[in-house]
N, C-alpha and C positions, 0 to 999 in steps of 0.2 A: 303294329297296330290292325286288326281285322274289324270291318265293319260288324256291325250288331246282327245284321240281317245273315250275313255269312255264319257268324257263330251259330244262330240259331239252326241254320241248315245243316253245318256240320257236325253238331251236337246231335243233333236228331239222325243222324246218318253213320257216325261213327262211336265206338266205345269211348268211354272216358280216356283210358290210355293212349287209343289212336288219335282222338282230337288234339291230346296235349303234346304228341309228337309231333303233328301236323302244325301246330302254334308254333311251336319252338323252331320248327325248320323254316319256316315262313320270316320269322323275324331273323332268324341267321342270314337269310337270303338278301334281306331287307338292308342289314349292317356290313355284311360283309362282301356282297355281291359277287356271289360265285354257286356255281352248282357241282363242284369237283367233290364228290364223296367223300375224300380224303382230308379236303381242307373243312368240309363241315365237320367232320368227323373230330378233327382237333379242337372245335372250339366247341363242340356241344356241352351243353351244361349239365353232366353226369359225371359223379365220382367213380367211375369204373376205368378199366385201362382202355387204352386207345383203340386195339382191336376191337374189343368187343362194343366199342361205341360204334367203329366202321360196319361191324355186323348187323348192328342194331338198325342203322340206318338202311342198308342194303336189304335186310328182310321186311323193312316198313316199306320199302319202293315197289316190292313185288305184291302187296297184299292186293286180295279182287277189288276190294273197296274203294281204293284208290284209280278208280276208272275214270274217264271222262265223261260217260252216259252218266254212271253211279253219283258220282260228287260234283262234279262241274254244272252239268246241265240244270239241277235244282236251283243254284244259285243263279246262274244265269237267266233263266226263267224269270226268276225273280225281280231280278235287275230290270231286265225289259220293261215286265209289268208295271213296276215303279216308274221306269224312266219313259214308257209311252202309254201314255193314260188311254189314248185312244187308239184303237187297233187298226184305224185309218192312216195313220201314220206309218210312212213305209220304213222296214229294217232294210238296212244297207249293207252287204256282205262285198268281201274282196276275196279272190281267191288267188293264192301264189305257192310257189315252192323256192325253198332254199336247201341249200348243200354245203356241208363242211364235212370232212375227212371222207369215210365211205357213207355218211348217214345222209339220206333224201326225204327232208320232211315236206310234206304237203300240207297245206294249213288252208282253212277259209275260217276269214275274221270279221267280227261286228266294226264295223265305221262307227266311233261314237266322238263326236266334236274332234273331228280331223284325227283322231287316233285309232287305234285298231286293237279291238280286244280278241284273241284266239278265241273260237268257238269249240272247233273240233279239227284234229290234225291226224295223218297216217304217216305210217314209215313205208317209203316205197322200196322194193326189194329190188332196186336198180339203180343206175345213175341216170339221169338226163329227164325229158319231161314225162310228165303223165299223158295217158291213154283217157279216151271218152270213158271206159269204163271206170276207170279210177276217180275221174271227176265224177261220174253218178254215185258214186261210193261215199265221197268227199260230203256231198251236198244234201243225199237223202235224208240224213238224220236230223237235219235242219227243218225239212218239210214236216216232220212229225212234231219235233220241239215247238216251232213257231205256227203250228197248223193257226189259220186264222187271221194270222197277220200278212199285209202287202209285203213284198220281198223284192229287192233289186240287187244281182250280182254283177259285179264289175270281175273283167278278168284282162291282162297284159297278154302279149301278142301270142303268149304259148298257148292260151285258150280260144285262138281263133275259130274253132272249127265250128261248121255248120252244123253238124250234128249236136253238138251241145247246146248251140243258140236255138235249136227245134225241138229238143228234149225240154229245156228250161221254157220256151212257149206255150208248149203242149202243157207243162204243170201251173200255166198261169203265173209264172215269174218273169219279171221285167228284167232285162239285160243290157249291158253295154259291154261289149267284146272287141278288144285293138285287134285291128288286122294286119298281117302283114303286106308289105308293098306290093310282092309278087302275087297276090290272090287275084283271081279273074271276077270279075262283076260284068252283070250286062243289065242295062235299063231297058224298060219298055220300047220295044219295037227298033233296037240298036245291037250291034253286036258287041261280043264279049271283047272287054279290054282289061289290061293289068292296072291295078290300083295307083302304080307308079308313073303310068301314062297321064293322070288327070294333074298332073304339075302343081301338085300343093307346095306353096310356097309362104314364107314369113308373114303374117297377116290377113292369109286369107282362110277362109270358112266357107262351107256348103251343106247343104241337106237333103238327099236324095231320097225319095221314098219307093216303097215297091221294089227293090233291086234283088235281081236274083244273084246269089255270091256263088262262087266256083262252077264249072260245067257239069257237076253233079245233077242228076235230076232227083225228081220226087221230094222236095224240101221246098217249105214255104219261103218266100219274099219277105224281106226285112227292109229297115230303113236304114241308110249310111251317112254317117256325118263325119266331115273333114274339117279339120281345125289345125292350124300351125301359129302357135303364138309368136307375136309379132316382135320385133327386135325392139329391146327395152335395157337402156344405160349399156349400148354397145354388145349387149349380150344375146344371142341367138340359140334356140334349141337344135340340137343336133338333127332332128326330124319330126315331121307332124304327126298326128294322129287322124287314123283311119278307125273310124268305130262302128261296128253294127250293133245294132240295137231295134227294140221293140218300142221304145218311147217315141212319142210323137213330133217331137221338135228339137233343133238343135241345142238351144240352151240348157235344156232340160238334161240332155246328153254329155254336154261338156261338163256343166256342173256336175254331175254326179261321177264321172270319169276323173276329175280331179282328186275327189278324196281318196282315190285308190292309193294315194302317196300315202297315206296312214299307214299302209302294212308295210310298207318299206321303214318309216319311222320306228314300227314296232320292231321288226327284226333287229333294227339296230339297239335299240333298247334291251332287246333279250340275250344279242351276243355281246361285240367286243364293247359298244357303247354301254352296256349294263350291266345284266348278269353273267356274262361269258360263259354263255352257252357251251360256244365252241370249246371249252378248256375241259371238258368232261370226257371221260373216256367210256361212259357208260353206253349201253345200246340194246335194243329191243325193249322188255315190258319196262326195265329200269329207266331208260329215257324219254318213254311216252312219260311216267310217273314224274320225272323232273320237270319235263315241258309243261305239266299241270302245275306243279307247285312255282314255278317262275310265273305261269298266268294267274293263278291266285295273288303271288305276291305284287305282280305287275299292276292289276287291276285295282288292289287296294291301294297302290301308292297313287293312281289315278285319282280315285275317289277322293282321298285325303286331301292330291294337289288342287282340286277342284273345289272342294270344299274351303280349304286355307284362302284360295283367292276371292270366293265370295264374301269370306269374312274379314278379308282386308290385310290379312296375315301374311302374304308373300316377301312382305318388305324386312321380316324378321328371318326369311328364310335362305332367300338369293338375292343378288343383284338384278334391280329392276330393268336400269338403263344404260347404257354403252355408247360413247361419242361414234357418230355414223353408222348406227345399227339401226335397221328399220323394222327388224322382227322381233318378237319376245325372245329374251335370252335364255329362259327357261320354260320347257312345257311343263303342263299338269303333271306329267309321272315325275319329273326331276324335282317339282318343286314339294310333291307328297313326299319322295323319298329324302330330300335334304330336311324337312319337318322332320320326319320319324330319325331321321339320324342326329338330328341336332335334340330334340327331346330326350333321346335314348343316352346321349353324351352325358346330359342335363342329370341324369337318372343316376348313370352308373357313376359319376364321380361327384355324387350330390354334396358331402365333407370339403372335399378340396373346392369345388364350385362357391359354397357358401363361406370358407375362408377368404376365398379371393377376394368377393363382393364386400367382404367387412373391410378390407383394407382399402376401398374406395367408398367412404361415405358421403362422397358429394355426389356421386351416381348412383344413390338409392332409389331415386323416383324412377330412373330410366330402368332400374333393373325390376323394378316392381312390375312396370308395365310390360318388361319382357317374360316376366313369370306368368305374367295375366297370359298375355301371347300363347305361351306353353300350353298352358291348361286349358286355352280354345282348340290348340292344335289337337289335343288329348281327346276332347270331347267332338272334334268334327264328324268323326264317324259314329 
């Protein structure tokens, strides 16, 4: 199930054959939750030999049209335009990096209702952390794509660099960057001290303005927020947050940085918890294209899940409540994915399902309600 505005964008950018290939692969991702080329080839619905199906997918993945800037940016720009009617509303992005096997993927994602939608990604030719040059290379495409919007960038401790903070500030971008405890700071008329000497403990928070970070000269001063979540139900976080920011107050800095957890949920959904990205052995151009397919499938599932919730259809898709559970059992992503699987199974086994329904005449009113729910799910995009 691909949203109509996705279809319009893709059909304008791809040939009919390329678009149909993309549509089939997206549906296979939703139903089989794998990006392994051989597994996709084994279920690809085309009456040709397996090896021909596999080569067909491989050739598709290296098409120049299957690029982030060409195929994904127009869709994302349309999404943001539809979701953020006024440009005064701030777009929040989180940067992070994930690694499996020899692949080191550097991603910037749009935070959307506590979820992260991948926007742009790079494969780093090394293991370990990114550097300042790579960070600028990741962020620059967003400045062109979302020109005129207010932007906020969130980064964990890997992105504590004062160089990055200074560059973002020079581009009129707001930021909240978590700092390492060994970082030096200096408040006005005071000597340098390490952040760990501030003795941030559970339940404590503070906000310092005009702080110089590190002993390097020539950089602007920014604000520093400290926050350590209080002990709750016997649980305490392993460490507090030291956040470098150009936001004006503690509440805004903490509220923004809490949204960064959306990118962790996104990584889980794209890897073992969802599409099993780490199972593929593709690399280079094919790997970037597979991540693009996952991004499209992932965003489609989220949109379908949100629309299903708004229409009150989630009770047909997944379990709503669980004893002693305080959080939702399923995210919008899983509601959308399960809804797609449920409707797809009904369509695939139509005859068998209807024969089974006829054997339960007393349940016909409930079956009719369920069929109506299915039709609403199909129209939700």
